[in-house]
TIBA-21566 format. One record per residue (C-alpha): x, y, z. Coordinates in steps of 0.001 Angstrom, whole numbers, padded with zeros to 6 digits, always signed. Layout:
<palos>
XYZ...
</palos>
This chain:
<palos>
+332315+048930+185330+334438+048758+182243+334592+045160+181734+330677+044953+181620+330441+047299+178637+333548+045334+177207+332143+041882+177247+328926+043128+175611+330115+042759+171900+332860+039505+171967+333703+038684+168763+335254+035240+169194+334823+032180+171658+336733+031372+174579+340268+030105+174676+342323+030243+171312+344499+027746+169896+348272+027441+171206+351026+027590+168903+351496+024832+166505+353500+023289+163555+351202+021853+161072+352686+018999+159027+350310+018139+155955+350405+017223+152532+352015+020728+151925+354931+019468+153897+355096+015983+152334+352517+013999+154569+351235+011399+152166+347531+011992+153372+346030+014487+155384+343802+011607+156835+345796+010416+159914+344538+007887+162361+347151+007493+164941+350723+008429+166178+353254+006866+167913+356754+007628+169061+359546+004657+169207+361987+004064+171540+364484+005892+169490+362261+009009+169267+361198+008840+165885+357617+009337+164882+355312+006655+163285+352093+007858+161493+349229+005395+160821+347108+007280+157716+344893+006247+154814+348135+006342+152737+349656+003672+155079+352465+003384+157708+355160+006117+157673+358118+006631+159597+358592+010750+159851+362281+011803+160884+361432+015550+160769+362382+015886+156918+361298+012709+155492+358654+010467+155285+359503+006743+155054+356860+004611+153683+356778+000822+155308+354384-001357+153002+353867-004961+152436+353074-006805+149146+350472-008775+150495+348634-005881+151867+345100-005543+150962+344396-001874+151951+346762+000748+152232+345404+002395+155670+346776+001213+158640+346112+002251+162487+346414+001101+166073+350320+001734+166257+352011-000174+169100+355773-001319+169757+357634-004411+170652+360644-004624+173075+362513-005256+169754+361447-002046+168188+358769-003692+165764+355918-001317+164993+352605-003334+165095+349694-001927+163164+346565-003241+161682+344588-002371+158421+340612-002172+158235+340665-005081+156103+341381-007722+159236+345504-007708+158729+348028-007534+161356+351512-006328+160248+354852-005524+161894+358059-003779+160641+361096-005924+159984+363809-003832+158426+362397-001639+155679+359177-003501+154935+355982-004900+156659+355542-008588+157479+351998-009928+158025+351187-011682+160858+350243-015343+159888+346975-017177+160389+345075-013883+161318+342448-012121+158504+339392-011119+160102+337716-007818+161374+339450-006509+164845+338839-003312+166953+342338-002823+168671+345824-003878+169189+348247-003611+172055+351529-005021+173142+351622-006484+176852+353159-009547+178746+352329-012654+180279+353951-015082+182593+355372-018090+181005+354671-016630+177650+356853-013274+177601+355741-010382+175423+352461-010721+173620+350381-008618+171100+346987-008476+172341+344077-008209+169880+340265-007491+170540+337702-008774+168006+334037-009462+167868+334913-013020+168878+336976-012223+171994+340467-011521+172964+343355-013009+171437+347185-012960+172177+349992-013737+169820+353196-014638+171518+356051-012079+169988+358936-014798+170757+357323-017742+169765+355915-016170+166721+352446-018356+167366+348865-017463+168492+347510-017930+171770+343385-017920+171923+341587-017062+175232+338142-019014+174141+336885-018605+177428+336281-014902+176634+333968-015467+173713+331330-016817+176425+332642-015235+179589+329228-015121+180964+327434-016131+178023+325372-014591+175490+326657-011986+172553+326740-009368+175354+329981-010369+176620+331632-010664+173346+334280-007765+172796+332912-004872+171016+335257-001887+171739+338954-000901+172457+341534-002796+174430+344701-001317+176348+347546-002335+177971+348375+000039+181065+350012-000800+184803+350651-004318+183799+347595-005625+182714+345185-005824+179371+341598-004424+179854+339080-004436+177146+335519-003262+176559+332517-005507+176107+329173-004706+175782+328471-006260+179276+331336-004220+181104+335235-004216+181653+337285-007224+181069+340773-007586+182827+343616-009950+182429+346666-009512+184558+350323-010866+183709+349499-013966+185502+346919-014799+183295+344133-014376+185515+341001-012461+184504+338376-010327+186107+335095-008381+184886+333529-005130+185998+329990-005454+184706+327775-002073+183408+324463-002871+182824+323620+000084+180569+326871-000324+178219+324440-001855+175485+322259+001005+175138+324800+003554+174636+326844+001566+171704+330639+001770+171369+332849+003275+174323+336787+004583+174355+338723+003290+177255+341819+004771+179106+343484+004439+182398+344861+006952+185227+346597+005100+188072+344267+002525+188832+341213+004092+187357+339637+003304+184520+337976+005844+182366+335429+005136+179842+333473+007461+177531+330708+006669+175092+331766+007754+171656+328570+009425+170696+328935+011778+173969+326442+010231+176317+328344+009663+179505+331580+009136+181135+332175+006080+183451+335166+005304+185985+336071+002221+187766+335774+002748+191529+335526+000294+194307+335370-003116+192030+332624-001508+189707+332065+000974+186853+329944+004166+187958+329163+007418+186040+331222+010104+186418+329192+013140+187486+330895+016199+186069+328564+018927+184662+331641+020696+183242+333110+017570+181509+329879+016337+180380+328618+019401+178977+332096+019459+177053+331472+016400+175416+327625+016452+174785+326334+016518+171396+329789+015497+170033+331051+012407+168539+334250+011030+170384+337272+009193+168802+339689+008524+171631+340327+009337+175369+343805+009189+177028+345337+010660+179970+348555+012670+179971+350021+014294+182703+347278+014093+184727+344915+015777+182177+342231+013714+180473+342538+014444+176564+339255+013719+174676+339280+013573+171051+336054+014578+169012+334946+015284+165416+335156+018794+166472+337942+019640+168266+340392+018825+171270+338981+018900+174960+341435+018789+177693+339779+018357+181022+341176+018839+184640+339670+016559+187293+341210+018486+190225+339829+021647+189180+336896+020430+187174+337627+022631+184322+338332+022012+180600+339867+023459+177393+338773+023236+173771+341017+023511+171002+340985+023186+167308+337428+023400+167261+336789+022804+163194+339634+019863+163161+338340+016075+163788+341048+014936+166255+341828+011509+166214+344723+010951+168555+347309+012606+170581+350645+011668+172066+353527+013570+174380+356935+012990+173033+360023+012849+175366+360748+016606+174154+357686+017696+175534+355948+018090+172431+352411+016859+171895+351462+015210+168549+347929+015550+167283+346746+013542+164650+343531+014585+162506+341145+012966+160204+341391+015850+157515+344379+018465+158317+347191+016175+158823+349351+016137+161939+349866+018849+164482+352940+019238+166703+352260+021673+169363+355204+022492+171627+353079+023621+174942+348928+023483+175046+349723+026386+177824+351053+028936+175157+347596+030194+174182+347075+032424+171427+344651+035243+170509+344370+036780+167334+343123+039831+165621+342032+038824+162188+341409+040845+158964+338734+039944+156745+340898+038052+154551+341506+035531+157357+345024+036811+157857+346367+037368+161159+347234+041067+161690+350462+041828+163990+349746+043252+167642+352006+045936+168086+351432+047076+171691+350366+045409+175254+349590+046489+178754+348092+044394+181398+346089+044964+184618+344906+042552+187423+341592+041782+185068+342122+042497+181535+344875+042238+178855+344818+045313+176700+346699+045305+173027+346383+046970+169887+347383+046174+166019+348919+048397+163342+345712+048532+161439+343504+050213+164028+342296+047588+166722+342327+047153+169981+342155+043796+171818+340891+043235+175135+341065+039799+176896+339282+038794+180164+342124+036810+182064+339527+035180+184539+336944+033934+181611+339462+034130+178565+336597+036321+176724+338313+038051+173744+336745+040727+171740+338324+043202+169139+337164+046904+168778+337979+049253+165920+339784+052247+166665+338565+055679+165137+341622+056204+163051+343028+053004+161354+346509+053626+162288+349022+052092+164624+348641+053408+168244+351800+054714+169528+351145+054057+173445+348777+051847+175222+348379+053070+178983+346536+051427+182083+345897+053743+184641+345804+052628+188303+341947+053011+188262+341796+050533+185333+341151+053005+182567+342742+052365+179491+344230+055418+177268+345466+055001+173750+347759+057578+171831+346667+057604+168093+348481+060108+165858+348386+063314+167819+345794+062543+170136+345398+060435+173428+342099+058791+173630+340172+057310+176680+338617+053885+175703+335186+053557+177285+333369+050850+176380+333763+050560+172721+333968+054254+172392+337338+056478+172052+337183+059807+174108+339788+062345+172884+341284+063907+175846+344816+065650+175009+345714+066836+171611+348829+069072+172751+351297+065869+173116+352615+065135+169681+353404+061458+168567+353214+060122+172705+355310+057191+172737+354890+056437+176831+352629+057691+179489+353898+057506+183173+351828+058177+186403+353838+060265+189135+352898+062035+191946+350833+065089+191118+350671+064231+187551+351793+062492+184497+354882+062169+182381+354517+061849+178569+357454+060778+176559+357405+061380+172781+359385+061924+169576+359805+065597+170586+360558+065241+174012+359102+064886+177817+356323+066925+178820+354090+067040+181918+350360+067460+182669+348623+067413+186048+345948+065286+184332+345314+063699+180920+343241+066363+179800+343831+069661+177253+342197+071702+180367+346115+072334+181649+349062+074012+179908+351531+071013+178626+354689+071564+180519+358206+070750+178350+360849+069014+180296+363294+067860+177546+363611+068053+173993+364948+064375+173405+362980+061374+171727+361600+059420+175037+360395+055901+175010+360123+054803+178566+359879+055985+182396+360793+054141+185582+361506+055331+189226+364659+056601+190394+366370+053345+191820+368214+055133+194777+366389+058383+194755+362711+058608+196373+360335+060943+194264+362616+061290+191496+362303+059292+187764+364470+058380+184852+363902+058511+181148+364974+056510+178340+366018+059213+175503+367879+059523+172441+370472+061262+174435+371424+058659+177081+369029+058192+180654+367661+061227+182030+367039+062080+185572+363823+063872+186523+363850+065531+189869+360250+067262+190727+360595+070522+192716+357978+072437+194332+356761+073893+191052+359011+072824+188414+361176+069871+187429+364945+069648+186866+366225+067608+184405+369691+066399+183885+371771+063471+182343+371762+060618+184742+374050+058134+182659+374525+056856+178799+374757+060307+177707+375091+060272+173636+373758+056868+173169+370303+055960+172004+368226+054015+175012+365573+051940+173667+364331+050636+177218+365287+050796+180733+364312+048744+183920+364769+049349+187741+366015+046816+190146+364870+048692+193325+366179+045839+195523+369699+046112+194592+369318+050002+193333+370601+049197+190101+369657+050196+186353+369284+048017+183272+369623+049881+179735+369164+048601+176475+370818+050438+173680+370030+050804+170003+373550+049367+169398+372313+046223+171086+374169+046712+174604+372775+045274+177712+374186+047559+180223+373728+047388+184238+374621+050702+186214+374836+050877+190055+377077+052454+192285+380133+050594+191179+379519+051809+187666+378701+050123+184486+378763+046754+183257+378166+045221+180149+375566+042286+180778+375248+040952+177032+375845+042422+173246+373222+041097+171076+373645+040043+167428+372522+042681+164606+370029+040362+163691+368146+040020+166937+367191+043534+167026+366113+043735+170604+363513+046352+171807+362266+045712+175261+363599+044876+178407+361435+043894+181665+362890+042113+184917+361463+039220+186529+362479+037214+189830+365237+035121+188184+366602+037436+185676+366172+039802+182715+363578+038910+179736+364482+040633+176418+362102+040833+173767+363857+040461+169969+362815+040023+166227+364164+036314+166928+362278+035453+170319+362427+035960+173830+365938+035785+175703+365934+035483+179243+368994+036139+181154+369740+034774+184433+370913+036896+187274+374668+036420+188681+376063+034167+185729+374100+035906+183050+373540+032667+181307+371148+033247+178240+368428+031231+176661+366483+031919+173847+362737+030988+173476+361041+030763+169813+358566+029316+168174+360250+025855+168684+359282+026191+172274+355972+027458+171658+355929+030912+170657+353115+031617+167979+355857+033837+166193+359540+034897+166816+358890+038808+166258+358153+040063+169510+356852+043761+169603+355797+044057+173144+356325+042342+176601+354614+042525+180014+356252+040267+182785+353290+038968+185248+353807+036669+188447+353047+033289+186425+354663+034221+183086+354612+036503+180192+352278+038347+177933+353676+038962+174473+352626+041214+171454+353901+039404+168402+353361+039430+164641+350906+036458+164760+348838+037571+167669+348504+038116+171529+350122+035271+173460+350438+034052+176974+353646+031826+178074+353780+030331+181539+357123+031488+183376+358468+028037+183849+358322+027068+179933+360584+024223+179037+364179+024699+178322+365108+025679+175067+367605+023070+174631+366501+019430+173724+367985+016169+174851+367789+014767+171297+368973+011250+170366+371368+010717+167431+371924+007363+165794+374093+005845+163158+372340+003485+161062+375485+002051+159402+379008+002712+157890+380194+002232+154312+383875+001919+152836+383561+001410+149247+380903-001153+148850+381108-002814+152084+379235-001740+155080+380261-001980+158672+378772-002275+162274+379267+001306+163682+379957-000215+167175+382910-002512+165797+386393-001115+165576+387452-000510+161891+390034-001167+159933+390851+000737+156988+393334+001317+154176+395241+004508+153632+393101+007040+151508+390067+004897+151981+386908+006930+152504+384279+006724+155200+380747+007009+154594+378594+007882+157580+374403+007170+157411+373523+009190+160574+369821+009901+161686+368693+011783+164765+365154+012385+166524+365110+015885+167818+361603+017445+166321+362085+020950+168056+365216+021735+166204+364849+019200+163239+365093+022279+160742+368231+024118+161992+370279+021310+163892+373559+020165+161984+375746+017107+162674+378989+018031+163827+381856+015942+163999+385868+015962+164690+388734+013558+164018+390556+012713+167313+393472+012852+168190+394629+014218+165058+391943+017034+164734+389862+018907+167074+388291+021047+164895+384597+020507+164630+383145+020169+161155+379119+020603+160396+376857+018802+158139+372955+019902+157479+370890+017758+159342+368707+016820+156225+371649+015233+155098+371068+011474+154562+374736+010436+154297+377981+012207+154261+381699+010958+153704+385076+011720+154850+387366+011161+151790+390485+009920+153924+391962+009920+157126+395458+009799+158585+397478+006905+159321+397340+005412+162712+394289+004997+165385+391388+007224+165402+388181+008489+167104+385788+010002+164922+383203+012108+167642+379744+012648+166003+377277+015066+167604+374233+017003+166891+374269+020855+167883+372137+023585+167332+373484+027546+167486+376545+026121+168920+375179+023935+171758+375289+020047+171730+372022+018746+171471+372952+015061+172778+374276+014087+175881+376402+011461+174755+377915+011782+171155+378796+008649+168954+382179+007408+168676+383384+005461+165812+387140+003737+166551+389280+002479+164151+392822+002261+162648+394096+003398+159215+396945+001254+157718+399944+003299+156888+400536+003773+153243+402805+001511+151389+405501+003914+151412+405494+003683+155445+405545+000083+155533+408468-002203+156417+408646-003807+153132+408883-000463+151592+411431+000690+153762+413455-002552+152831+412966-002194+149257+413998+001588+149364+416888+000204+151098+418024-002064+148913+417418+000479+146042+419618+003145+148001+422217+000450+148109+422130-000282+144425+422157+003544+143849+425236+003982+146042+426831+001034+144648+426491+002612+140814+427576+006198+142010+430454+004933+143623+431183+003086+140756+430748+006082+138182+432442+008397+140650+435499+005908+141006+435574+005504+137135+435286+009606+137221+438089+009856+139503+440248+007382+137489+439793+009340+134490+440533+012418+136392+443512+011066+137410+444742+009733+134173+443973+013106+132671+446299+014666+135611+449047+012399+134689+448704+013222+131000+448749+016924+131753+452071+016293+134146+453441+014107+131314+452712+016816+128703+454008+019599+130674+457260+017453+131514+457393+016876+127771+456958+020493+127015+459474+021501+129225+461805+019018+127610+460411+020307+124059+461198+023876+125146+464725+023095+125991+464739+021385+122637+463338+023849+121019+465861+026838+122647+468469+024269+121495+466941+024019+118123+466812+027652+118106+470030+028423+118726+471688+025315+116863+475505+025944+116618+475476+025226+113045+473013+027944+112196+474875+030197+114590+478086+029317+112938+476812+029987+109678+475130+033277+110308+478502+034512+111945+480501+033540+109367+478180+035183+106653+478592+038412+108710+482374+038093+108865+482060+037793+105074+480371+041188+104893+482900+042735+107105+485967+041415+105291+484268+042674+102037+483708+045981+103619+480120+045759+103233+479355+047503+106555+475508+047942+105424+474829+044190+105293+476869+043561+108052+475204+045928+110391+472078+044788+109129+472509+041151+109726+474139+041916+112871+471253+043479+114224+468889+041123+113275+470895+038433+114737+471022+040309+118073+467192+040989+118044+466684+037202+117516+468813+036078+120311+467456+038443+122477+463757+037602+121695+464365+033709+121770+466058+033779+124999+463255+036366+126580+460251+034317+125009+461468+030822+125412+460703+031226+129280+457257+032078+129171+454244+030015+128802+452465+031929+126208+452993+035109+124226+450951+037275+121981+450637+036546+118321+452231+039829+117362+455308+038916+119357+455678+035753+117746+455311+037575+114409+458419+039849+115738+460573+036799+116079+460085+035106+113080+460821+038324+110473+464542+038614+111676+465148+034739+111605+463684+034581+108170+465925+037316+107055+468808+035513+108804+468252+032294+107035+467568+033927+103815+471066+035397+103876+472306+031691+103475+470617+030908+100342+471870+031172+096841+469582+032885+094380+466333+034997+094686+463981+034840+097698+461075+036640+098763+458722+036032+101862+455462+037579+103014+453512+037285+106149+449509+037805+105811+447306+038525+108731+443705+038259+108540+441575+041525+109436+439701+039339+111730+442607+038282+113747+443792+040899+116669+447670+039750+116892+447838+041864+120292+444982+040128+121935+445714+036238+120762+447860+034068+122935+449972+031206+121791+452776+029318+122847+456179+030919+122399+458420+029956+119179+455776+027680+117911+456417+028786+114275+460059+029259+114045+460448+025241+113812+458622+025273+110687+460063+028010+108920+463337+026569+109480+461948+023175+107940+460784+025168+105014+464346+026696+104702+466295+023548+105429+464096+020905+103822+462916+022665+100854+464240+026379+099725+468096+025738+100026+467842+022521+097385+465783+024544+095095+467309+026456+092273+465814+029811+090713+463415+031750+092625+462486+030903+096312+459145+031773+098043+458093+031884+101634+454564+032774+102721+453057+032862+106096+449033+033537+106585+447455+033799+109580+443466+033543+110145+440420+032460+112277+438416+029582+111485+436120+027483+113754+437297+029159+117196+440961+027944+116012+443795+029876+115001+445099+028873+112099+448480+029576+110401+449778+028347+107210+453736+028192+106538+454014+027983+102933+457080+027172+100600+457882+026708+097067+460855+024144+097786+461609+020665+096656+459139+018903+098582+459631+016249+101589+460102+013458+098997+463438+015013+097556+464486+016772+100629+464444+013438+102207+466580+011653+099293+468862+014568+099494+469731+014256+103184+469375+010551+103284+473233+010083+104070+474066+013263+105731+474764+013369+109106+473077+016764+110631+471265+018286+113620+467724+017301+113946+465592+020322+113944+462670+020919+116513+460045+018578+114750+456602+018246+114507+456049+015943+117512+457173+018544+119849+455184+021254+118368+452082+019138+118494+452428+018385+122113+453039+021892+122990+449579+022919+121070+448000+020156+122845+448850+021494+126169+448011+024513+125131+444589+023046+124457+444142+021707+128142+445056+018173+127066+442717+017879+123883+443629+015548+120946+447154+016293+119642+445930+014517+115931+444625+017769+114228+447380+020019+116081+449941+020070+113023+448659+019550+109512+451355+018926+106662+450234+019358+102888+452370+018303+100244+452017+020784+096992+452406+019061+093267+451916+020748+089798+449649+019118+087036+452554+016736+086054+452911+015149+089689+456158+016862+090087+456604+018672+093894+456368+021976+094061+456523+022802+098036+455118+022175+101686+452267+023573+103683+452434+023253+107357+449324+024145+108824+449008+024772+112845+445616+024673+114251+445865+026618+117718+442869+027165+120010+441812+030636+119892+442807+032238+123525+442677+035773+124382+445610+037311+126086
</palos>
């Protein structure tokens, strides 16, 4: 038989260690010498070690110490109802936690063996203490000691002094003495179970299962149980052989299994099957607990703390000479053995019954392409281009014609071989027969056809092929998924359906109704194998196992957090009671009833802070607008401690979750919207809520000052003041506009009167009479030439005056055309020489400049009437037109007698009043949109050096307007 040869050369012992997480000084543990571990009511882990007492939250170690502590080392952790942790030092001090520090119990400083918290009627919660002088109790409620002196000499003599541990279990406190087992119930009643040979074997450890007490000698010299009111030896050759020759540290029952700590590993004994398993053979184990996430926490005296997700998840490793674990790449299983291979040329063989494990080196240091177990138990391994049969520790080459064989499948009449170059058939695994080629596509797996008996399916790089055996040949055709690279296939014969896994990460179900996409995997998952079990589909990926339940297709991921030795799964075999896995860190078995991936975590909020004020998280908060809120959360969830995130959202304003890394000690919300709010705080892992009940923080944010009643009142008053001020300004503006409008209307009225006066002035009868008389004189004198010329000028003047005086504005050129005939007619009435000149500056365009009509004539008339008519000798009149400061400047200058002399001459004369400067100013002001009239007309009197008048200059300033 093959197995007889295989077990001849074992290279390793029996069961290997389960997958675990080690917490040591490399991860921040203050000391690797740990005595005890405890999980408190909130779920946090407390560690008693050589360095003191620490609380571990999955990220940090918080130390608790007392100023009166004589030694750092603390052990014997137990917890009271109020959440205080009690511990003792090896120097005889007892402490309990209070806030963030340790407080020493009063009136006790002597050696002790153990402490435990229990209950006594009429006293309440007590701390039991075992010491060499007896049993003592400390009332936790009253904070005082109770001494049981009758236990010091219970039956007389030193044999009845307390010498070993005490425990509180099942409503009674039990303790060990040299003479036997003492018990105190909650009523304070005592009982004693003697053991005559205790004193011969030294110190013992104590535990309880149901109504039975279990006692083990720490030197491995016996196991005892309470039975029928007495202590009797436990006669188990299996258990006694396991502890023989070892030094015990503790014993404890967890889930009907007996955990025994030794200085050379941990023993787990099952009294129903009378079997045991040994783990961590070289580790001095000091304690173990099971937390509420079903993790085991094991302490050691030299290697720190081990968190073990599941002791059933056993691991077997192939190790290199350097001690490094070599990845397992292939796996196959039959009823007796598990075969696996490494990528560096090893084959591992495990006897499932005895758990004996051995490693055989292959003839070539290479990664085997396939590992096939035939129905008769023979093992075949494809290495490079050769298929070997494993016999004992010998590799016998059988087939050299199949290159890069990836899979072998037994069919009626022979074997199918799938390789990187196609599908082949041989009637036997031997070179004696010629190789028959069925296809040329890369093939990875074969399966029976789901609905056609005697036919087979092949997973290839060009879909799933259907292989139909004929009498002496095969018919091969595409079955489904044509053109796609198929990595793995599984057939559900019950429902006649096929499941395929493609290289693009799609899990597809194919049946008579067609194709159905079951799941699209993330790119990072890199799935490589699918297998079926009764409840669903199991998928091997680079990030653990993924189980998918039939029907609702709900998926669950199993990773190192649930007990895998590594997340990278290279091979997978489903058996009746679990999974065999080829992983990057060894061969592993996981029971099919593995724990759920999602843990029932606990979330707490230590305190809240606003500015420098701390708040009770359960109280209703009152915040000012813009006030920040700081959270100090913590959680106990060791399975996901390195990947869990805090999640919060602010209701009802925002339902979006915001995430904070789980290792954050505090985080701040800068501000909240005004009004009532509810902040929901949870704990999540990969989108799944880990806590059953999130934390809710409720409160109210005051509205900002600009939304309060007094601000509204202030704004209203301010608005009234502004409105009143604007009303006054508007009223003043309207009044000003009205005044300006009245002035404009008044000016227009005066302009019309002025224009009428001007018309009368220009057509003054005296002037007309004189002109006509002069023309008549020229006619009488038969001076036809002058008579004709002046008559022509007169007609032109009259026509222009009649035409232009009715228009609101005229061109400057038109004004100058009227002035010239007028000047010539006035000059006709003068005695002596007269000359005139009109100068227009080059910067002035007379045809494009607008002025009031007949605005120059009155000043020319004044020049003749008051200056030139009274002058003797040469008479001169000049009109100069220019532009200055965006104003049209018209200067009318004469060399007459001046205004003073003219006034004296005309003082007693009654005469027609000419169109004067007042009317002209008003006309110019109106033309200037009502602006100031003061500078519209300026009169300059001219004098010589002796102060004698030499004439007058009238300067008109008219705003420059384009026509």
